[in-house]
C-alpha positions in Angstrom: 0.0 0.0 0.0 1.5 3.3 -1.1 1.3 6.5 0.8 -1.4 8.9 -0.6 1.1 11.7 -0.9 3.2 9.6 -3.2 0.3 8.8 -5.4 0.1 12.5 -6.5 3.7 12.4 -7.4 3.3 9.1 -9.2 0.5 10.4 -11.3 1.9 13.9 -11.9 3.3 13.0 -15.4 -0.2 11.7 -16.4 -1.5 15.3 -16.3 0.8 16.2 -19.2 -0.3 13.1 -21.1 -4.0 13.8 -20.5 -3.6 17.4 -21.7 -1.6 16.3 -24.7 -4.5 14.0 -25.7 -7.0 16.8 -25.5 -8.4 18.1 -28.8 -9.1 21.6 -27.4 -6.4 23.1 -29.5 -8.0 21.8 -32.7 -11.3 23.3 -31.7 -9.8 26.7 -31.2 -7.8 26.5 -34.4 -10.9 26.5 -36.7 -12.1 29.7 -34.9 -15.5 28.4 -34.2 -16.6 27.8 -30.6 -20.0 26.7 -31.8 -18.5 23.9 -34.0 -16.3 22.8 -31.1 -19.4 22.6 -28.8 -21.2 20.6 -31.4 -18.4 18.0 -31.5 -18.3 17.7 -27.7 -19.9 14.6 -26.2 -20.9 14.9 -22.6 -22.1 12.0 -20.3 -22.7 11.8 -16.6 -21.1 9.1 -14.5 -22.0 8.8 -10.8 -22.7 12.6 -10.6 -19.6 13.6 -12.5 -19.8 15.1 -15.9 -17.4 13.9 -18.5 -16.8 15.7 -21.8 -15.0 14.5 -24.9 -14.1 16.6 -28.0 -13.2 13.3 -29.8 -13.6 9.6 -29.1 -11.0 8.3 -26.7 -8.2 6.3 -28.3 -6.4 4.9 -25.2 -8.9 3.5 -22.7 -7.8 1.6 -19.6 -10.3 -0.8 -18.0 -9.7 -1.5 -14.3 -11.5 -4.8 -14.1 -12.5 -7.8 -16.2 -16.2 -6.9 -16.5 -15.4 -3.4 -17.9 -12.9 -5.0 -20.3 -15.4 -7.5 -21.6 -18.0 -4.8 -22.2 -15.6 -2.7 -24.2 -14.6 -5.8 -26.2 -18.3 -6.7 -26.9 -18.6 -3.2 -28.3 -15.7 -3.8 -30.6 -13.4 -1.4 -28.9 -10.4 -3.7 -28.3 -8.2 -1.5 -30.6 -8.9 1.5 -28.5 -7.7 -0.2 -25.2 -4.4 0.8 -23.8 -4.7 -1.8 -21.0 -6.7 -4.0 -18.7 -6.3 -5.4 -15.2 -7.8 -7.4 -12.4 -8.7 -10.7 -14.1 -11.1 -12.6 -11.8 -11.7 -15.7 -14.0 -11.2 -16.9 -17.5 -12.1 -14.5 -20.2 -15.3 -15.6 -22.0 -14.5 -17.5 -25.1 -16.1 -15.0 -27.4 -13.7 -12.3 -26.2 -10.4 -14.3 -26.0 -9.1 -13.4 -29.4 -9.7 -9.7 -28.9 -8.4 -9.8 -25.3 -5.1 -11.3 -26.4 -4.4 -8.0 -28.2 -5.0 -5.9 -25.1 -2.0 -5.1 -22.8 -2.5 -6.7 -19.4 -1.1 -4.0 -17.1 -1.6 -6.1 -14.0 -3.3 -9.4 -13.3 -4.5 -7.8 -10.0 -5.7 -4.4 -9.0 -4.0 -1.6 -10.9 -1.7 0.9 -9.2 -1.2 4.6 -10.0 2.2 4.0 -11.5 0.9 1.3 -13.8 -2.0 3.6 -14.9 0.5 6.4 -15.6 2.7 4.2 -17.7 -0.2 3.3 -20.0 -0.9 7.0 -20.8 -4.7 6.7 -21.1 -7.3 9.2 -22.2 -10.1 7.6 -20.2 -10.3 5.1 -17.3 -13.3 2.8 -16.9 -14.4 0.6 -14.0 -17.3 -1.5 -13.0 -16.7 -0.7 -9.3 -16.2 2.6 -7.5 -13.8 1.1 -4.9 -11.2 0.7 -7.6 -10.8 4.5 -7.5 -8.9 4.8 -4.3 -5.8 6.6 -3.1 -3.9 3.3 -2.6 -5.0 2.1 -6.1 -5.2 4.3 -9.2 -6.2 7.4 -7.3 -9.6 8.9 -6.5 -11.9 10.2 -9.2 -11.2 13.7 -7.8 -7.5 13.2 -8.2 -7.8 12.0 -11.7 -10.1 14.9 -12.6 -7.4 17.3 -11.4 -5.2 15.6 -14.0 -7.9 16.1 -16.6 -8.2 12.3 -16.9 -11.9 11.3 -17.3 -13.0 8.4 -15.1 -16.1 6.3 -15.6 -17.8 4.0 -13.1 -20.8 1.8 -13.8 -24.1 3.4 -12.9 -25.1 0.2 -11.1 -22.6 1.2 -8.4 -24.3 4.6 -7.7 -28.1 4.3 -8.1 -28.7 7.4 -5.9 -27.4 9.5 -8.9 -30.1 8.0 -11.2 -33.9 8.1 -11.4 -35.5 6.0 -8.6 -37.5 4.0 -11.1 -34.5 2.7 -12.9 -33.8 -1.0 -12.4 -30.2 -2.3 -12.1 -30.5 -3.6 -15.7 -31.7 -0.1 -16.8 -28.6 1.3 -15.3 -26.3 -1.3 -16.8 -27.9 -0.7 -20.3 -27.4 3.0 -19.7 -23.6 2.3 -19.3 -23.6 0.6 -22.8 -25.4 3.7 -24.2 -22.9 6.0 -22.6 -20.0 4.0 -23.9 -21.6 4.2 -27.3 -21.7 7.9 -27.1 -18.2 8.3 -25.7 -16.5 6.1 -28.3 -18.8 6.9 -31.2 -20.2 3.4 -31.5 -23.9 4.2 -30.8 -25.2 1.6 -33.2 -23.2 -1.2 -31.6 -24.4 -0.1 -28.2 -28.0 0.1 -29.3 -27.8 -3.4 -30.7 -26.4 -4.8 -27.5 -29.1 -3.1 -25.4 -31.8 -4.5 -27.7 -30.4 -8.0 -27.4 -30.1 -7.9 -23.6 -33.5 -6.3 -23.1 -35.0 -9.2 -25.0 -33.4 -11.6 -22.4 -34.7 -9.5 -19.6 -38.2 -9.5 -21.2 -38.1 -13.3 -21.5 -37.2 -13.6 -17.8 -40.1 -11.4 -16.9 -42.4 -13.6 -18.9 -41.0 -16.7 -17.2 -41.6 -15.1 -13.8 -45.3 -15.0 -14.5 -45.3 -18.8 -14.7 -43.6 -19.2 -11.3 -45.9 -19.9 -8.3 -45.4 -19.1 -4.7 -42.4 -16.8 -5.0 -39.6 -19.2 -4.0 -36.8 -17.8 -1.9 -33.2 -17.9 -3.1 -29.8 -17.3 -1.5 -27.0 -16.1 -3.9 -23.7 -17.3 -2.5 -20.8 -15.3 -4.1 -17.8 -16.3 -2.0 -16.6 -17.6 1.3 -13.8 -15.8 3.1 -12.3 -17.0 6.4 -15.1 -19.5 6.6 -17.9 -16.8 6.3 -20.2 -16.6 3.4 -20.8 -13.5 1.3 -24.3 -13.4 -0.2 -26.3 -11.0 -2.4 -28.0 -8.2 -0.5 -30.7 -5.9 -1.7 -28.7 -3.5 -3.9 -27.1 -5.8 -6.4 -28.2 -7.3 -9.7 -29.1 -10.8 -8.2 -32.1 -9.3 -6.3 -33.3 -7.8 -9.6 -32.8 -11.2 -11.4 -34.7 -12.9 -8.6 -37.6 -10.5 -8.9 -37.7 -10.9 -12.7 -38.1 -14.7 -12.5 -40.7 -14.6 -9.8 -38.4 -15.5 -6.9 -37.3 -13.5 -3.8 -33.8 -12.9 -2.7 -33.7 -14.2 0.9 -31.4 -11.3 2.0 -33.4 -8.5 0.4 -33.7 -6.9 3.8 -30.0 -6.2 3.9 -29.2 -2.9 2.1 -25.8 -3.9 0.9 -24.5 -5.4 -2.4 -22.5 -8.4 -0.9 -22.9 -8.5 2.9 -20.9 -10.9 5.0 -23.3 -13.2 6.9 -23.1 -16.4 8.9 -24.1 -20.0 7.9 -26.6 -19.7 10.8 -28.3 -16.8 9.1 -28.5 -18.7 5.9 -30.1 -21.6 7.8 -32.5 -19.2 9.5 -33.7 -17.9 6.0 -34.1 -21.6 4.9 -34.1 -20.8 1.1 -36.0 -22.9 -1.4 -32.9 -23.0 -3.6 -29.4 -21.6 -3.7 -27.4 -20.0 -6.5 -23.7 -20.7 -6.1 -21.1 -18.6 -7.9 -18.0 -20.2 -9.3 -14.8 -18.2 -9.1 -12.4 -21.1 -9.4 -9.7 -19.3 -11.4 -9.4 -16.5 -8.8 -7.8 -19.1 -6.6 -8.7 -17.9 -3.1 -10.0 -20.6 -0.6 -13.7 -20.9 -0.9 -13.9 -19.4 -4.4 -14.9 -22.4 -6.4 -18.5 -23.7 -6.5 -17.1 -27.1 -5.5 -15.6 -25.7 -2.3 -18.8 -23.9 -1.4 -20.9 -26.9 -1.9 -18.5 -29.0 0.2 -18.7 -26.4 3.1 -22.5 -26.4 3.0 -22.7 -30.2 3.0 -20.3 -30.5 5.9 -21.8 -27.8 8.0 -24.0 -29.4 10.7 -26.8 -26.9 10.4 -26.7 -26.0 6.7 -26.4 -29.6 5.5 -29.9 -30.1 6.9 -31.5 -27.4 4.8 -34.0 -28.8 2.2 -32.2 -26.9 -0.6 -28.9 -28.7 0.3 -30.4 -32.1 1.1 -32.4 -32.1 -2.2 -29.6 -30.5 -4.2 -31.7 -27.5 -5.2 -28.5 -25.8 -6.4 -27.9 -23.7 -9.5 -24.2 -23.0 -10.4 -23.3 -19.9 -12.3 -20.1 -18.0 -13.1 -19.4 -15.8 -10.1 -18.3 -12.8 -12.3 -21.8 -12.8 -13.9 -23.4 -12.0 -10.5 -21.8 -8.5 -10.8 -22.8 -5.8 -13.3 -21.3 -7.3 -16.5 -22.0 -7.7 -20.2 -22.3 -11.4 -19.2 -25.0 -10.9 -16.5 -27.9 -11.7 -18.8 -26.2 -15.1 -19.5 -26.6 -15.9 -15.8 -30.2 -14.7 -15.9 -30.7 -17.4 -18.6 -29.0 -20.0 -16.4 -31.3 -19.0 -13.5 -34.3 -19.6 -15.7 -33.0 -22.9 -16.9 -32.2 -24.0 -13.4 -35.6 -23.0 -12.0 -37.3 -24.9 -14.8 -35.2 -28.0 -14.0 -36.1 -27.7 -10.3 -39.8 -27.5 -11.2 -40.5 -23.9 -10.1 -41.8 -22.9 -13.6 -45.1 -24.3 -14.5 
């Protein structure tokens, strides 16, 4: 962990790079402020306005989910780097991913970000913008380096009637505007809205609102499950189920096995993060823990193997999340919840 004061020094050179990438000089050269304004694209990310006189050419994604979204939009050739790989890259993105510089297999530092000389930084999670990581968004703004974070991470800055999927699709649309690929973004939104619509139709055929626990990871023997504010709660609602921890206003709260037993869910969704490598990350390890726990092993969901396995990364806001929505539907159909 680096001292916050050193971060400012480490990123100082980046200010010159960011200014050098700006097209403000070109705008003034033609003598028309109106034309310059017409070319400027402005989006809002978590309450911060970002303006671009031209599409970015050197984007750095701070996590795998953001990287895969940019690759889905065909922006691999505009990526100056990626970091923080949690699991295997989805097969449809592997060829494009192989052309993107991996700046760090783990969380990116300020020095690594500076070396990549980006003109935009993109993250799925706001905690990646921290003093001991790449720097806060305020620090990067002082360096004239735009930083984007998924709208799913900051719902309070959006209309209250927006669902997590609405916010995720809004990210796609913003990326389309920022990078000048609006048509690709619109196509992606249409495809994924169709999946969400199918899930909602399936939900109408589910009786009794079965309860579900979404088990993301286990750390030091304690489970982390989906709370109210994440995408799993919205996926549960769409398919006619109820997240058993919807009363916890957090994205991934740490709970106890006893609390899971008290909720006694009808079925459990287990996230697989095998490649991340930490103890308790794989679906196999989680299932083993549940079957060996004296209390949890007696739950009907465990005894009757009412378990649905999904890629753990797809529980987070991701271009792949609708894939897990489909797996959820398939699993509930196999378990007999869909009439």
